N, C-alpha and C positions, 0 to 999 in steps of 0.2 A: 726080499733082497733086491728084486727088480725095482720096487718102488724107491728104495734107498738110492740105487744107482741112478734112477731117473731124476731124483731130487738133486743128487750131486752133479749130474750133467747139467741140469737146469741152472744151478748156482754157478757152475763154471762158465756157461755161455752168457750169463748175465753179469760177469765181472767187467769192470770198466776197462781193464787192459785188453780183454778179448774184444769188447765192443769197439774200442779204438782201432785195434788191428783190423777188425771186420769192416769198419768204416773206411779206413785207408785202402783196404783191398777192394771194397766196392767202388770207391771213387776212382781208383787206379783201373778197375775193370771198365768203368764207363769211358775213361780216357783212352784205354786200349781199343775199345769198340769204335770210338770216334776216330781214332788213328787208323784203324783198319779200313773204315769206310772212306776216310779222306785220302789215305794212301792209294787205295784202289782207284778212286776217282782221278787222282793225279797221274797214276800209271796209265790210265786210259787216255788222258790228255797227252801225255808224253808219247804214247804209242801212236796215236793218230797223227801227231805232229811229225813223228819219225816216218810214218808211211807216206805222208804228203811230201816230205823231203825226197824219199826214194822215187816217188812218181815223177816229181819235177826233174830229178836227175836223169831219169829215163827219157823224159820228153826232150830235155836239152841235148842228150846224147843223140837222139834221133834227128834233132834239128841240126847239130853240128855235122852230121854225116849227110845232110841234104836229103833225108828220106821223107820229110814231111810234105814234099811237093806232090808225090803220087802215092795212092794207097797201095799199089802193087809193090812199090819199093819197100814200104813198111812191112807188108806181109811177108815178103821174101826174107827180110832181115830177121824177123821174128822166127820164121821157120828154121833159120840157121842157128840163132843164138839161144833161144829158149830151151831146146832139148838139153843143152849143156849146163843149164842152171840147176842148182840143187833145191831151190825153193819150190815148194808145192802150193804155196798160198798166193802166188802171183797169177793174175789173169789179164789177158789182152784180147781185144776185139778190133778187127779192121773191116770196114765196110767201104764200098765204092760209092760213087755219086748216086747210084740207083738203090742204095741200102741193101745191096747184096753182100753177104758175108764172105770176105776173102780169107780171113783167118780168125780163129778164136771160137769160143763157146757160145752157142745161141742162147743159152740160159741167162746170159748177162743182159739180153735185150730189154726185159722188163725194168731193170734198174737204170737203164740209160735214159729212156723217155726224153729224147732230144729231137723234136721235129725240125725239119729243114726250114730255113738255114739254121744250122746248129752252131752256137757260140761256145767258146771255151768255158767250161763250167764243171765244178766239183759235183760228184754224185755219191750219195750214201744211201744204201738200200739193203734190206734183209731179204735174201732170196733162198731158193732151194736149188742145189746143184744137180748134176745129172744123176747122182746116186740118191737124190731125195733128201739129203742132209741139209740142215739150215746153215746158211753162210751170211756173213755181214760184210758187204762189199763197200769199199771206199776207193773211188777212182776219179780220174780227170778225163773229160771228153774234149778232144782237140780236133777242130775242123782242119782238113787238108786242102792244099791248093787246088786239087782237081775235083773238089766237091765231096771227096770221101771223108770218113771219120775214123779217128783212132782213139780207142778207149783203153787206158792203162790203169789197172786197179790191183788191189790186194785184198785178200780175205782176212779180216781182223779177228775172226773167231779163234783160230789156233794161237795167234799171238797173245790175245787176252787170257786164254786158258793157261798159257805158260807163265804169264806174269801174275795171275791171281794167286798163285801159290805163295808168292812172296809175303803179302800182308797176312795170309792165313798162317804161315809159319811164324811170323812175328807175333801174331795174336796168341798162338799156342804157347810160344815162349813166355809171353807176358802172363798167360793163365797159369803156367807152371810156377812162375815167380810169385804170383798172388797166393796160390795154394801153399807154397813154401812159407810165405809170410804168416799165414794162419797157423800152419803146423808149428812153426818156430815160436809163435806167440803163446801156444798152449802151455808149455812148461812155466812160462812167466805168469800166466793166468792162474795155473794151479798153485804156484808158490804164493802169489798174492792172496788167493782165496784161502789158503791154509793159514796165512798170517792173520787175515781178517777174522777167520773163524776162531782162532786162538784168543783174539781180543774179545770177540763176542761171548765165547765160553767163559772167559774171566769175568766179564760184566754180569753174565747170567748167574754164575756162582756167587758173585757179590750180592746180587739182588735177592738170591735165595738165602742169604744169611752168612756166607763165608766172607767176613770182612777182612780177613788176613790176606786175601788173594790180591795179586797185582797184575797189571797188563804185561804181557811178554815184551822183552826188549832184547834185540839181537846185535846191538852195537854197530849197526850199519849206518846209522845217522841218516836214514832216508825218511820219507814222509810217514811210514808206518811206525818207525821208532819215535819220531817226533809226536805222533798221535798217542802212542803208548805212554810217553813221558807226560804229556798233558793230562791223560786219563789218570795216571798214577798220582800226579799232583792233586787232581780234583778228588780222588778217592782218599788220599791222605787228609785233605782238608775236611772232607765229610766225616771221616773217622774221628778226627779231632773234635769237630763240632758235636758229633753224636756222643763222644765221651764226656764232653763238658755238660751236655744236656742230661746224660745219664747220671753224672755226679750231682748235678743240681736237683734233679727229680728224686734221686735217692736221699739226698740231704733233706729235701722238703718232706719226703715221706717219713724219714726218721724223726724229724722235728715235730711233725704234726701227729704222728701215730700216738705218741705218749700223751700229749696234752688232751687229745680227743678221748683216749681211753680213760684218763683221769677224770675228765669232764663227765663221761658217762657214768663212771662209778660214783662220783659225787651226786649226780642227779638221782641215781638209784638209791643211794643212802638217804638223800633228802626225801625221796618218795616214800620210803619205808616209815618215815616219821610223820607222814601226813595221811590224811584220808579224804575221800570225797573228790570234788572237782580239782583241787590243787594237785592231788596225787596223779590224777589222770593226765593233767597237763605236763607234769614232769616226765611221766612215762612216754608221752608222745614226743617230748624233747629228746629222750633217750633213743627212741626209734629214728628220729631225724638224724641224730649223731651217727647211728649205725648205718643209715643210708649214705651219709657223707663218706664214711670210711669205705663202704662197699663201692661207691662211685669212684673214689680215689684209687682203690685197688684195681678196678676194672680199667680205668684210664692207663694205669701203669702197665697192666697186663697187655693191653692192646699195643702200647708203644714198644714193649719188649718183643712181642711177636712180629710186629711190622718191621722192626730193625733187625730181627734175627738174633737178638741178644738173649732170648729166653733159652733155658736149658732144653735141648731136644736131641734125641738120638734116633736116627733113622734105622729101621730094621723091618724085616717081613712081618706083616700083620694080617691075620685072618679076618676078612670083612664080616663073615657071618658070626664068628665068635665075638667080635667087637659089638655088633648089633644086639646079640643076645645078652651080653653083659650090661650094656646100657639100658636094655629093656628091663632087666631085673632090678637095676638101680632106680628106675623111675616108676616101677610098678606100684608102689604105695601111693605116690602122687596121682597116678592115673586112676587108681581105685577111688580116691577121694573125689575125682571128677566124674566117676562112673564111666570112664573111658577104657578102651582096651588098646593095648600095644601089640601090633602084629608084625612079625618078622618074615620077610619073604626075600627070595633071590638066591643066586648061586653063591658058593663059597669062593670068593675071589681072594687073591693074594695081593695085598697092598704093600707099598714100601713107604714107610713114614714113621712119625713119632706117635705111638699108640696113645699116650696121655693127651697130646694135643688134639688128635682126631676124636678122642672120647669127649674132650671139652667142646669141640666144635659141634658134634652131634648133640651133646647135652643142651647147648644153646638153642639148637633147632627144635628139639623135643620140648624144651621148656616153653618156647613160643607157641608150638602146636597145642600143648595142653592149656595154655592161657586163652587162646582164641578159638579152639575147637568147641562146638556145642556139646553140652552134657550128654553123655551116652554114645557119642560118635567115636569110631575107631581112628587111631593114628597108625599109619602104615610105615614101617621101616623096611627099606629094600636096598639091595646091592646088585649091580649089573655092570656089564662091560659095554662101552660105547666107543667104537673105533679104537683109538690108542689111549683111552682114558678109562679108569675105573670110577664108577659113580656110586655114591652113598646118598640115598634119598629119604626124606621125611615128608610125608604127605598127610594133610588133615582135611577136614570138611568144614572149616570155618569160613569167615567172610572173604578171606583171601586179600590180595593186594592188586589194585589196578595196574595194568602193565606199564602205564606211563609213570608210575611212582616206584617202580622196582629199584632203579638206581638211587632214588632219594631214600628209600627204606634202609639201604646199606650204609648210608653216611652216618657219621658220628652224631650222637644225641638226637637223631631223628626218630620221632615217635608219631606214627600216623594216627594213633588213638590219642586224641588230646583231652579226653574226658578225665583222665587221672584215676579211673576206677581200676585199671590193671597196672600192677606194680612193674617197675623196670626203669632202666636208665638210658635206653636207646643205644647200647653198645654191644649187644649180643650178636647181631648180624655183622657188625663191623669186625668184631673179634673172629668170628667164623670165616669171614672173607680173608682176614690176615693169615689165618692158619692155612686156608686153602692155597693162597699165594706162596706161603713158605714152602709148601709141598709142590710148587710148580703147577698148581691147578687154579680153579676159580669157583665162585659161588654163583649159582643160577637160581632165580626165582621164576617159577612157571605157574600157569593157571591149572588148577586141578579140577575145575568145573564140577562142583564148586570147591572152594578151598584153595590152599597153597601147596605147591610142590617145591621144597627147598632142596636143591641138588648140589652136593659137594663133589666136584669133578677133580680127580687126581690123576696125574700122568702115570701111565703104566711103566714107562721107561725108568730103569733103576737110577736113582740119584746117588752121587758120591756120599758115602757115609761120613758124617762129621759131627763133632760135639763141641758146642760153644757154651761154656758154663756162664 
């Protein structure tokens, strides 16, 4: 169950709508981060400019009252006014012409660094206050008429700490909005994934032989409905063409079956009236006619299975019972080849058409008996492999080179070109078509030596259907 949930979650996260929402959210997140950094920088610039304005206002006030002439006047004014101010981040320092501190905190001296004679100059320094806490001092050093110095400054650290909360709160708000976008997009992604899966299921059922199926249509006239309409039109055209081909092939089969049968009968009648070499030639002609009919029937059978128009009824099938039945059926032929048929494996429950599975295994066993050395065993086995049930036929023959596995399954492909072994090159093609009709596949593996032909069938239950 956890694996199913993991796959469903993986499909949901891979939907285009969720990816679009995630992309928009990610880009918005980058913009939000850039906005936070930029706004924080702008706030610092505005804060420093505001502090400079306050310092200049203080200097002008002192100048208007005529206090910048003597350091003692500035110190007395500060002793009187500063205790009544509510600001704790303002700092002042007054020194006389001999650099003696008349008023202020001596910890500001390292940030002033203004040797005599000192000119008006802005100072920005990071210092430790009397309590040992870091401060960021921004101030203006003003020389006085009597040779003293007046330093007016503010600690930027408390101001910046109060203003930094603004971009952080804005960023948190944007983050909440982004998460809301992702959460809101989930129902749309689930809905779109559901509709896509319905279309995929319809196509899978069509590929497995249910040609009456159509893609779902919800009358919303959106892109999914338009896609469904296009698919339905394509399926209708395919059904029409397949029907025409079926009618043509059925007509050809009907028209050729009777003449070929009559031709064979006439050749047999003529052969009975002859002896010697002419009789043998006519009998060989009869055999050629029989091979033509067998080839035509095989081609028709492959086409029926590949298109799903063959009669098939899916039901539970015992794998071991199926192997034992086909072993009994081929036992006489195996005894002629002095070979033994061995059945091995657990009793698996398959879900498919028993007659078609029997025919697929018959083709594999027939090939194994043709190419296996005389006296060598042919092993029939059934086993479970992940979510598939496997039916295997293994022999000790020459096998098939790995690079020719795909070619061996193609129509009319015979790797043995000597002509000594009978066949039409359609056995593995038909077996592959039967495997695909059951939602599985045919695998050819190296048996070292020999060939392992594995018929893999999905364990998942397929919908039962019957197509006459």
